[in-house]
C-alpha positions as CSV (number, residue, x, y, z in Angstrom):
1,M,81.1,-59.7,13.4
2,L,79.4,-56.3,14.6
3,I,79.7,-56.5,18.5
4,H,81.7,-54.6,20.4
5,R,83.0,-56.0,24.2
6,M,83.5,-54.5,27.3
7,H,84.3,-55.5,30.8
8,L,84.5,-54.1,34.2
9,D,85.4,-56.0,37.6
10,D,83.1,-59.3,37.1
11,N,80.4,-57.4,34.5
12,Y,80.8,-58.8,31.1
13,V,79.1,-56.9,28.1
14,V,78.3,-57.2,24.4
15,L,76.7,-54.5,22.3
16,D,75.0,-55.8,19.3
17,I,76.0,-52.8,17.0
18,N,72.8,-53.7,14.6
19,S,70.0,-54.0,16.6
20,G,71.7,-51.7,20.2
21,A,71.0,-54.9,22.0
22,V,73.3,-55.0,24.9
23,H,73.6,-58.5,26.6
24,L,75.4,-59.4,29.9
25,V,77.3,-62.3,29.5
26,D,80.1,-64.7,31.4
27,K,83.2,-64.5,31.1
28,E,83.3,-67.6,28.8
29,I,81.0,-66.5,26.3
30,Y,82.7,-62.9,26.8
31,D,86.2,-64.9,25.7
32,L,84.9,-66.7,23.3
33,L,83.4,-63.5,21.4
34,G,86.3,-62.5,21.3
35,F,87.8,-65.5,18.8
36,Y,84.8,-67.0,17.0
37,D,83.4,-65.4,14.0
38,G,80.9,-68.0,13.2
39,T,82.6,-70.0,10.4
40,N,85.6,-71.3,12.9
41,K,84.2,-73.7,15.4
42,E,87.4,-76.0,15.3
43,E,90.1,-73.2,15.5
44,T,87.9,-71.9,19.1
45,I,87.7,-75.0,20.5
46,E,91.7,-75.2,20.2
47,K,92.2,-71.9,21.2
48,F,90.3,-72.4,24.5
49,S,90.7,-76.6,25.3
50,S,93.4,-75.2,28.0
51,T,90.6,-73.0,29.7
52,Y,87.7,-74.5,29.6
53,P,86.4,-78.0,29.8
54,H,85.6,-79.1,26.2
55,K,82.0,-79.8,27.1
56,A,81.3,-76.1,28.1
57,I,83.3,-74.5,25.0
58,M,80.8,-76.9,23.0
59,E,77.6,-75.8,25.1
60,D,78.7,-72.0,24.7
61,L,79.2,-72.6,20.8
62,G,75.6,-74.2,20.4
63,S,74.3,-71.5,22.5
64,L,76.1,-68.5,19.9
65,R,75.2,-70.5,17.0
66,R,71.3,-70.5,17.9
67,F,71.7,-67.4,18.8
68,A,73.0,-66.1,15.3
69,K,70.2,-68.3,14.0
70,A,67.9,-65.9,15.3
71,R,69.7,-62.8,14.7
72,P,71.6,-63.5,11.6
73,V,73.0,-60.3,11.5
74,I,75.5,-61.1,14.4
75,F,77.9,-63.1,11.9
76,S,76.7,-61.7,8.9
77,G,79.7,-59.1,8.7
78,V,77.1,-56.5,7.1
79,P,77.6,-53.1,8.1
80,C,75.6,-51.2,10.2
81,A,73.0,-48.5,8.0
82,G,74.7,-45.1,8.3
83,Y,78.2,-46.1,8.8
84,L,79.3,-46.9,5.3
């Protein structure tokens, strides 16, 4: 996954390296993106089940899957042009 995650105070930011898009996200999405790679749904649910409600995790993973489907490069592992 080609993203950088950063936070300062209560601001959580994800930078999509391929597009240069900057996304402001909540802490839960920020945390999930630190572990979820697009293929490890069950492991992600297990890891965060003691931190976040199951329903919220499922909703967030659904949102991430829909986002990845619209922008397939985010979980593709395809390196950025110019960085090889």
